[in-house]
N, C-alpha and C positions, 0 to 999 in steps of 0.2 A: 480688358473688358470694361466697358462703360455702362453705367446704369442711370437712366434718367426717369424720374417719377414726376407725375403731375396730377392735379385734380383735387388736392386738399382745399380746405377753406372753412368758413363759418356757416353753419346751417342750424335752423331751428329744430327742436325735437319733433320727430315724425318725418323729417325731410330726408332727402336723398343726395348722395354724392357718388361719383364714379372716379375711382383712382386708376391711373394708367402707369405702366412701367415698361420701358423698352430697353433691351440689352443690345449693345453693338460692340464691334471689334472682331477679332479673329476667332469667331465662334464656329465650331464645326457641328456642334449639337447641343441641345438643351435637354436636360432630364427632368427638371421641375422648376417652377417659379411659384413664389408665394409672398404672402404679406404677413408682417409681424407688427405688433404695436408695442410702444414704449410709453409707460406712464411713470412720472416721477416717483421714486421710492420703490418701484417694482422692477423685476427683471423683464427683459423683452419676451413677449409671448406670441406664439403662433396664432394668427387669425384664420388664415385659409391657405391651402397649398394645392397646386394642381400639377399632375405629371404630364409629360409630353404626350402620353396616351389618353389624357383627358380625365383621369381619375382625380376627383376633388375631395378634400377633407376640410372640415370646418371645426373651429372651436364651438363647444356647445352653446355658448351665449349668443353666437351670431347665426346659428343654424336657422334657416328659414327667412332670414332678413338680408343676408349678404349672399352674393353669387360671384364666384370667381370663374373667369374664362380665359382661354389662351388662344392667341393667334400665332401659331408656331412659325408660320411663314414670315411674320414680321418680328419675331422674338419679343412679342408684347403680351403682357398679362394685364387683365382688367379686374377690378374689384368693384362691383355694383353694390352700394351700401344703401339699403332702404330702411325705413322705420327707425331712423337713427335715434339713439338715446344719449343723454348727457354722459353716461358711463362709457360711451364709445369714444369720448374725447381722448386723443392720444396723438403721438407722432407715429405715423405708419411708414414702415420700411419695406422695400421690395428686396427679395432675396432670389438669386438666380444660381442654379447649379447646372453645370454643363462641362463641355470639353472644348479646348482650343485646338486649332489645326495642327499645332506642333506636338500634341499628345496629352499634356497634363489636364487633369480635371480641375475645375475651379468652383468656388462659391464666392459670389460677389454681392455686395449690398449697395443699395441706393443711399442717397443723402437724407432721406426721410421727408415726409410731407405732413404738415400739421392738419389734423381734423379736429374742429371744435364744434360741439353740439351744445347750444345754449339758447335760451329764450331772451 
């Protein structure tokens, strides 16, 4: 299973970014896709996750500012990030849980994409 992320970058406070993550390979089904952030000195934390059925959950600090969406036909998850704050600065990782055609379930991670919010 391969995970490819895109969409990070530098943005001013109050600005927006959209992250994308696509999973490919011998995938028969995906159960959930999500985004986690990693800040130096802290453990990786969940930002948002969405199930294949469309149920989304967010960390409290991003509720109302970020929106996660899933295109299950494309095995792609998006994270629309609005009203960005300097404290949103982090490396964002995509996580995918699913099942391959040979049977085993998997959890795979992307390589991470840097989001920097600064004036």
